[in-house]
Residue, then its C-alpha position, 0 to 999 in steps of 0.5 A: m642394378t647391374e652396371f654395364r661397362a665399355v670394356v677393351v681386352t688386349e692380347a685378346a686371342s689367348p684362351v684366357a682373354l677369349a674366356t674373359a671377353g665372352r663372359l663379359a659380353r654375355r653379362g651385357d658389357l660392350v666389349l672390344m678385343g685387340a689382337r694380332r690374330v684379330d681373326i680369332c677374335e672376330r669369330l668369337a665376336t660373331r657368335l657373341r653378336v648372333s646371341g645378342a651380346a655387343a662384342f667387336a674385334a679390332h687389329l692391335d699389335l702392341a709392338d706398332t705404335c701406328s697400330i695402337d693408335r688406329f685401335v684406339e680411334s677403333a675402340r672410341y668408335l665402337v664402344g666410346e670411352v673405355d670404362v675397363l681396361v684388361t691387359g697382360a701388359g704387353l709382357g707375353d711377347g716383349s710389347w711392354v713400351g705398347a702396353q703403356h702407350l696404349a694405357a696412356q690414351v685410355i686411362p685419362p678419360m677414366v680419370e676425368a670421368g672419376r671412374g674406371d677399371v684397369i685389370l692387369v692379367s699376369p702372363e703365366l696365366v697365358g703361357p710361360p712368363p719371361r724373365g722379370a715379367q712379375r717385377d714389371l708387373d708389380t712395378w707397373m701396379a704400384a704406379l698405377d695405385a699411386e696415380f689413381i689416389g682419389t680419382g675413382v679409378r682402381a687397379s687391380l692385378i690377377r695372377s696364378a699361384p705356382t702349383g704346376s696345374p694349369v688354370v681354367p680360363d673361364d675361371v679367369g673370366r669369372l674372376v675379372a667379371a667380379m672385378v667389373g661388377s664390384r664397383g661400390r661394393m669392394h675392390l678386388r685389388h690383387v687376387e691369386i687364383v690357386p688351380p685345383v691340384a688332385a690328391p695323391r692316390l693313396s696306396k691300398e693298405p695290405d690286408i694282414r687278417 
């Protein structure tokens, strides 16, 4: 039987985050999108609600502690205690500390409940990653792994292989949906997406007959 979850997606105005939120809402999850450009998220949420999905949008500025606190209050009102946090960790725009502040509020209830998922989305899936972003992400992932031992809460990381080809946003959404829906079967802990690379065109051999 499918298990539906209460999901928060941060930095949600990016194509990858929007595709992820849409796929989770359409599968039956209760989804709240948080972003500075809340108008972009609200347009998607409205379309999803018209189709019968449960999706909402709220303003979230990870560089503003007060905005984070208000967003957490909105999350508890709209979706209840969060089962799944999908976040770019604030690395794309230097809001790393704010992402930590948000996580510190939504993760403890997961630990108390003995279940939950924190899914980190590497910044190169959204745009050019800032210097040191991969190191910071690996550091947080290691800290979450240590924190979650024996709690029933899982940490996962999605990143892209450096092929030079762009990742299709919905491919990330498919992967997050698999992570969210895999409880009791497997833990997709660290997944690297390899975008398709076009095969080189072979020159036609000259006819020497």
